[in-house]
N, C-alpha and C positions, 0 to 999 in steps of 0.2 A: 698674540695674536695669529702667529702661524701655528702653535701647538695647540689652540683651539682649533682652528681651521682643519688640521690634522684627524683630532679627534672625531670632528665632526664627519669627516671624508669617510672616515674608518665607519663609523656607526649605520652612514648611509649604505656603505657597501654592503655592511653585514645583513640590513633589511632588505636590498637589494636581495641579496643570495638567499636568505628566508623565503621570500616570496618566490621566487624562481625554483627553490625546491618544492614550496607547496602548489606551483601550477605543474610540477611535473607529476608528482604525486596524482593529484587530482586527474590529470591526463592518462596515467595509467589505470585508473579508476572507470573512467569513459573508455579507453580502449577496450579495457574487459567485457563492457557492454555491448560491444561491437565485432568480438572476437570471432564468435563464430558465421558472421559475413568472410573471413578468412580461414576458417578449420571446419572439418566436420569432426564428431565425437562420439563413440557407442561408446557404454560401461552404464556401472551400477551406480546409483547415489542413492546416501540414505538422506530422507527426509523428515522434516517434524514441522508441527504449527499447533501452537497452544489454542487457536479455534478449534481446528480438529480433533484435540487432544490425543495425537495418537502420532507414534513416529512409523515409518515404513520404510521399505527397500525399494527401488526401482528399475529397470532396465530404460537406458536413455539410449535416442536416439537423437544426433542434433546436427544440422547441416544448413547452411544457406540462409542464417539468421533464425530458424526455428527448431523446435525442441519437443520430443515426445518422451514423457516419461509413464511407462507400464508396470501397476502395481498387481499382485495378485493376492489375497489374504484368504484361504480356505476358498470355500467355492464363488468368493467376491472378486471381481475382477474390473478394473475401471482404469482410465488412462487421463492424462492431463496434457493437452497440445496448445503450446504456445506457437503460433505462429506470424508473429508479426505484429498482430492489430489485434488480435484477441485470446483470452486463454479458457479454451474449450475443455471441459468436464465429460470425458464420455464412458456412458453407462452400456456396455455392449448387452446385458441381460435385459434392460427396458427399450435397448436402441435409442436411445436418447441422448442430447449433444447439450449441455447447460453452457450459455455463453456469458464470461464476465468480461469486463475493460481489462484490456492487458497490463499486468502489473511491471510497473520499473523501478530501477532501484530510486531515479530522481525522478520527481515531476517535473521541475525546471532547475537545469544545469546552473544556469548562472545564480539563481537565487541561493541552491544548495552550498554554493561554494563561498558566497556572501555570508551566510549563515551556519556553515560548519567548515571546521579543519580536516583536511586529511593529511594523517601521518603515519609514516612506516615503524611499526613494529616489529617484534621478534617474527621471524619465517619459519622454518622447518620442513615439512614434506607433510603431501597429504596426496592418497594413493599411490605411493612410492614416488612421485615428482617432487622436484624443490620447489618452495613457494616463496614468495615477498609475501609478508601480512600487513595491511593498511586497517586501520581505524578511522571511520568519521567520527568527529565529536563535536557538540554544539561551541559556538566560539563563546557564549556568554557562560559556560560550565557547564558540568555535570557529565553522567556517563555516557558514553560510546552510543551511537545510534545504530549504525553498522559495521561489523569487522569483513572484511575479504581476506581470501588468499588464493594469490593470483601464481598462476603457473610461469615460473620465470623464462621459459622457452616460449611460449603461446600467448602468455598475456591472459588465458581462459581463468575462469574465476573457477576454482576446483574445491572451494568451501565460500561458504556466504552465511552472515548470521545477522538479523536484524533484533534490536532489542525496542522497549519500550522507552516512555519518558523516566521511568524508574530505575531501568537499568537490567529490568529481567527480560531474560531470552523470547522471542515469540514465533520465529521461522529460522528454519535454516535448513539448508541443502548441502550435504558434504559426498563427494565422491569418494569410493571405496575400490573402484575399478576405471580407469580410462586408458583408452585408446584414439590416437588421432589418425585422420587420412582414411577413417575406412568408407564405403563407398556407403550412401545413405539414399534410398530409393525415395522421390518426391511425395509419393502417394501416402507413406504412411503418417503425413499431415494431413490429410483431407480428412472430411465427414463425409461418410457413405450417403449418398442422395435421398436413400430410403427414410433416415433418420430423421427422428423430431429434434427439430434447434428451438430451444427455449432462452429465452434472454433473462439475465441474472436479476434484472429491474427494471422498474418504468422510467427510467430517466430520459427527457427529452434532451433537445439539442441544448449545447450551451447560448444564453443570452443575457444582455444587460438586465441589471434590474426593474429599470424602467419597461423594456418589454418582458420582463417575467412578470409584474404585476398585471400588464394588461393580459397577458397571456391567463394566469391563474385566476384573475376576477378580485383580487382584494389588493392593497398595497402593500409591497412587501418591504419592510424597514430593514435596512444595514446595520448589524450592531455598531454599535460607537467605540466600541473596544475590541482588538482582535489581540492573541499572544504576540508578544514580540517577535518580528520577524515575519510573521505572517501577511499575506495582502491577499485581495481578492481575486479568483479566477474566474468569477462567472457565475450566475443563476439557471437551475435546471427546472422544469416543472416535472413533479415526480407523481407516481401512482403508488399509494401506502395501505398497504392489506389486501384482502381477497375482497373486500366491497369499492378498491378502486379509488379510494378516498383521494383527492387533487392537492398535494402537498408543494410548498415552492421550498428548493433548497438553495442556499448559497455556498458554495465550496471555495475555502482560503488553504492555502499552501505556504512552507517556509520553504520551499525546494525539495523536501525529502518527506515529510509529514504533510497528512491532510486532514482538514479539519471542515465540517459540514454542519452550516446552521439549517435546520427545518423552520418552517411557521406554516401554521394554519391559525385561520380566525377561531376568538375561541368558541363562538355560537355554533359554528360548523362542526367544530371538534364534541361540543356537546349530543348534538342532532344524530351526529354520524354513528357513536358508539366506539366499539375497538374492532375486535376481530385478530386473528392472528397476522403476523405479517407471511410474507412469501419466503419461501425457503431459499437459503442459501446453503449451497451444497459444495463444497471444497474450494469456498473464495479463499484466497490469500492474498496478502498485502504486499505491497510491492517491497522487494527483498528477498525473494528467493522464489521459483517456478516449484513448490514443493508441499510438503505436507502429507495426511492422511484423505481421507474422503472427505470428512469435516463436514458430515450429513446433520442436518438437523432445521428445524425453525430458527428464525432470529436473524442473523446478521444485523444490518443498518434499519432493517423493517421492523423488527421486534415482535413482541407479543401486545395483545390491546394494552393489558394491564402491566406489563413492563417499562419500557420508556419509549412507548409509541404514542399514539394519540389517544387511546382508548380511555374508559375511566379506570383508575386505579385507586378509589377511596377517597379523592379529593384531596390529596397530599399537593401542598403548592410546589416540591421539588422533590423528583425522583432520580437517583444515581445508580446507574447499573455498570458494575467492572466487569469488563470481556476479556481480560489479559492483553489482546492486542491493543484495545483501545477502550474510552470511558463513554458511555452514553448518560446525557442530564438532560430531564424534562421540566421544564420550568411553566406555572402557570401565570399568564400577566394578567393584567386587567383587559386586556381586549385579544391578545395573542398566546396563544400555545406553542412554546418553544423546546424544540429538541437538538442539542450540541451535541455532537460526537464526534470526537478525536482523540488523538494520544497526546494530550495535556494533562496538568494537575486537575483534579477536581475544583482547585479554588480557580484555576483559569476557566475551565467550563461554566462557573457560576457567573463570574464576571462576565463574559460574554453575552451571557442567556440573560441575564439582567438588563445588559445595555440595549436591546434590541427594542425594546419601548423607553 
């Protein structure tokens, strides 16, 4: 009996130690998200984005929780400003500022810890600084979703990579030069008052499904199936395409990734037609402030004949692969459903078919 109790005590101690180690690794990840509240940074960083289909090197200035990246390619100049609330793409030639929701590593930290494991891997050096490398992997198995390389002295993320569900690299930021403690004036994070500010999407405030049904004018139906680990965040009324078609969006998350379910009554879809979606310039998923200009039509709006709500030859199901995420349009009996997210095609189909 004593021997069995002794073995059990050892097992409990080992489990407790593993849990504590796991918590400390997650804490290091979350501290890296807030590192700019403690230090200022200037330097140069190489960024890439599959959506933007380009790699570029930017001048970086960061302080007080804000970051600015300035890019230059030939005659073209553009900047990204993360002011702690929004991600703003600046186009000085046009004097325009395109405003996006601020990207974050995690949508919900507690949920991320529940669905993913953070563990230390081999370190090394980035920009001449010693770093500790951490990878974040699904607890249910599969390739890493995020890898970060943290400065051992400051905890600042000198390199970050994000991967899709298939394990393919989608966005990344890596410092090639870095200097801590430099003075960074606060005005570099401001948009000139004379510039035109443009929101990146027509998403309304988050509401319940019942309230969204009232606002949108038809019964919004929650899918009966959601991918494992995903929970409902809430609903948004959206304007889709140039015609301003009213669409309902339900947003789900597993802590790191986001899944959107868009719905529209079939009769309204048939009457409206399609048209192109709004421009998404420089949009980057949470996982790094970076990438090239990424200019073009598409984003989550898409073209009318792609995965939006416009005609596409009568196909019952249309799948589009965008690298960072997939989009599937499903024509149900009463609804047109578009599901967008970084999950497998099979999961997209299950979600779409479970709406009705």
